[in-house]
N, C-alpha and C positions, 0 to 999 in steps of 0.2 A: 504494500500500500504506500502511496505517496500523496503529496499535496494536491496534485492534479485529480486524483481519484476522489479527493474530498471536495472537489469543485473549484479549487483555486489554481489558476493557470499563471504561474510566475513568468513564463515566456511571453504571454500576452501583455503582462505588465511592462516588460522591457520594450515590447513593440509599441505600446501606447506612448511611452516616453520618447521614443525615436520619432514617432509621427507628430507629436506636439511641439517638438523643439523649434520648428520653423515659425510657429505661431507665437511662442514665448519670445523669440528673438525680436519680433515686431515691437515689443513693449520696452526694450532696453533703454535704460537711462545711464548717464555717466557714473552715477553714484552706486550702481550695482557692483557688488564684489563677488567673484566666483561665478560658477556656471550652474546650470540645471543639473540636479541629481545628487547634490550634497545632502547632508542631514539637516541643514538649516539654510535659510537665505540671509545674505548679509547686504547691508545698505549703509554707505558712508554718510555721516552727518556733518562732515567738514564744511560743506557749503553753507550751513545755517548757523555757524558760530557768530556771525555778525548780528544776529537777532538779539534784542535786549533780553527777552525771556522766552527762548524757544520752548514751545509747548506741544507735546504730542497729543493728537486726537485720533480716536479709533472708531471703527464701526464694523459690526458683524451681522450677517443676515443670510437668508436663503431665498429660494425662488418660490417655495410653497407649492400648492397644488396646481399651479399653472403648468408644472411639469407633466401632469396627466394629459394635458392637451398635446404637448410635445410627443409623448409616448404614442398617442392615438394617430398623430399625423406623421410619425417617424421622422420628425424634423428636430435636429438637436444643435443647430448652429446659432441660435438666437438666445437661448435661455442663459447662456454665459454672460451676455450683455446685461440681462436682468439682474443677475447675481452681483455683478460689479456695481451696477447702478444703485442697488439698494444699500450698499455699503458706503460708496463714495459720496452720494448725495447727502447722507447724514453728516459726513465730515465737512462737506462744503457749507452746510447750514451753520456750522460753528466758525466759519471763516477760514477753514483749513485748506491747505493744498495736499491732495492725496499723493503719497510718496510711493507706496508699494502695496501689493495685493497678493494674497494666497488663497487658493481654492481647495475645497475638499469634495471629492466625488466618491460616493459609496454606491456600489452596484451589485446586482445579483450575479452578473457574468461580465467579465472584462472583454468587451469587443473593442479592440484597439481603434478601429475606424470611427466608432461611435464616440469613444472617449476623446479622440482627436477633434471631432466636430464640436463637442462641448467646449473644449479648451480653445478652439478657434473663436467661439463667441466670447469667452472670457478675455482673450487677448484683444479682441475688437473693443470690448468695454474698457479695458485698460488703456488702449490707445486714445479713446475718446476722453478719458479722464486724465490722461497724462501720467498714469501710474505704471510702475514696473511690476510685472508678474515675476516675483522672485522665488516662488516655490508653490508646493501644494502636495496633495495626497490623493491617490486613487486606491480605495479599499474595496477588494472583491469579497463579498459577503454572501455566499450561497446559502439558501435556506432562510435568510433574513429578508432579502429583497427578491422579488420575482426576477427571472433571468433577463427580461426585457425592460426592467425598470431601474431607476437610480435616484439618488438624492444629490442635491448640489447646494453647497453653502460656501461662504467666503468670509474673509477678514481683511480689512484695510487699515493702514496707518497713514496719518497725515500730520502736517506741522503748521503751526501758526504762532506768530509772536503774540504773547499774552495780551498786549495792549490792543491788538487787532481782532480779538475774538468777538464774535457776534453773540451778545448775551441778552439783548432786550432791555438792558438797564437804561438806555438813553431814549426809549420810546416816549413819544409826547402826543398829547391830544392834537388831532388834526393831521398826523402823519399819514402819508399815502400808502395804500396797499397795492402792490403790483403782483399779479399772478402770471406765471409763465406756463404756457400751454403744455399739456401732457400729450403723449402719442396715443392715448387710449386708456385701457384699464391698468396698464403697468403690471404690477405683480401682487396686487392685493384684491381680496374679495372673490377669489376663484372657487372657493368652496360653495359660495352662493351662485356664481356663474354656472357651475357644473350642475346645480339643481334646476336652473332655469332652462338650459339648453340640453338637448340629448347629446350625450358624449359618445357619439359613434362616428366612424370615418365618414359615413354618408351625411350626417348632419353637419359636421365640420367642413365638408366639401361643398355645402350648399351655397350658391351665390345669392346675395341679397342686394336688390337694387338700391335700397336705402343706404347700404354700406358701400356700394360700388366695389364689392370684394366678396370673397368667400369668407364665411364665418370664422373658420379656423385661422385664416391668415390674419384677421383682425384680432382674434384672441391671442395669437402668438406675437403680435407686434411688440418689439422690445421696449423696455422702460427707457425714458429719456434720461440722459446724464447731463446735469446742469452745472458741472464744475466750471466749464469755460465761460458760461454765461455769467455766473456770479463773479468770477475772476474779472471779466470784462467790466462789470459795474464798478468794482473797486478800482481798477486801473483808470477808469474815467473820472476818478476823484470823488466818487459818491460813497458816503458811509451807509452801509446796510445796518439799520438799527436793530432789526430782528428778522428772523427767517424761519420758515417752517417747510419741511418736506411732507407733502400730503400723501401719506401711505395708508396702512391699515388703520381704520378708525375715521378715515375721511376728514372732512372739515371740522366736525364737532370735537374730535379727540386731538387732532394735530395742531390746529391754529392756536388754541389756548396755550400750547407748549412754548410759543414764541413770545408770550405776553408777560409783562411784569404785573404785580398786584396793582389794582386800581385802574387798569386799562382794559378796554374792550374792543374787539375787532368787529366792524360792521361791513358786511360784504353783500354786494348786489348780485343776485343770481343771473340777472339779465345783462350783465356787463361784459360777457364774453360768450362765444358760441360753445354749446355743449356738444361734444362728439355724438354722432348718431348711435353708436353702440350702446350708450347709456340709455337713450330713449328706447331702443329695442329691448334692452334688458328690463327696464321698468314696465313696459307694456306687456311683454311676454310673461314675465314673472309676477305681474300685478304687485309690484313692490311699492310701498309707501315712500313718498318723497323724502321724509326724514331719514328713513333707512338708507336710501340711496346716498345721501350726503354724509351719512354716518358710517358708510362702508367703502365707498369709491371716491376717487379723486375728482370725478365729474368734469374732467377736462383741464384741471389746473394741477400741475405736479409740484410746483414750488411757489410759495408766497413770501414776499419780502416787504419790509416796511422801510420807507425812506422819507426824508424831509420833503415836503411838497415842492420846494424850490428845485429839488434834484430829480423830480419825477421824469421830465423829458430826457434829461441826460442819461438816466438809468435805463429808460425804455429804449433809447437809441442804441446804447451799448449792448443790450440784450438782443436787439434785432441784428446788429453787426456780428454777433456771435452765432447767428443762425437760428435763433429761437423767436417765439411769438409772445410778446408781453401784452398784458391788458391791465388797465387801471380798474381794479375790482372793488375798491372800498377804502375805508379809512379807519384810523384809530380814534377812539374817544374815551373820555373818563367814564368809569363805571365798574361794575362788578366784573372780575376777570372771566372772560368767555367770548363767545362768538355769536353774532346775530346774522342770520341770512334773510335778506329782504328781497322782495320781488322787484 
């Protein structure tokens, strides 16, 4: 008896590493030390010694049950972008620059070509975020996962000078709220999505005129990475006073996280276009509006607060970074929370 007879193919692991090397190479930064395959990843901090108080910020997350859609469609080259996005967007919310990323893939059977496709997506996410993919782990776990299924999670580390951290402490009555458009559902709420739509290859392959696409293609659309857009705002000389990544929990859970006590966010639901996938979800699933805004991003993936005088400068910087900004509301004095108005 050997490890292969127990369901673990060591040779497949070696093959996976060889196939993914070209994708990892795309993410290289000068600060990376060593190569792929070591017991740890190393990253030089020499470049950041000039900061007054260099502060590390981190984020970890997974893709969740959106992976079930990838399994059914047998498409694995985009979920890695989701994984990176969920981590680096949180770092960007703190004002941080993502430095490096590590992934963790657990699978029932190591199919090297599939693993390489997953890492291809991870590397694309790292390129979009400017982060180096310095390591990871692929764990073959027969009997724990089905042969054709896997889980994907990641961990990112970034840096910011303490004085430049986005904390919400400087929020003021009258500050403008800018929302940056999402690409769709991103990576949250898929347990509800899978209850609303039939999760079959036939259903996912159905073309919807209202979506101008097949359902599965829309559901697999990767999460937006906002690192460059937020960086562009800062480079334009605008102070981001508070910031919120709209993930699980939608508006009602995430927007209050950016607020200080005594401030309230007022958001106009009609201030930006809501992607059609959310309308289809609500109609098909007969979901109450409050539940929609408490579960999904509803078309806004990132919210930032700025001084009203900086509104146009910030929005222009976001546009130049390739994203779509909307003035969606304002800050006012009041009980900490969020109000959604028509």
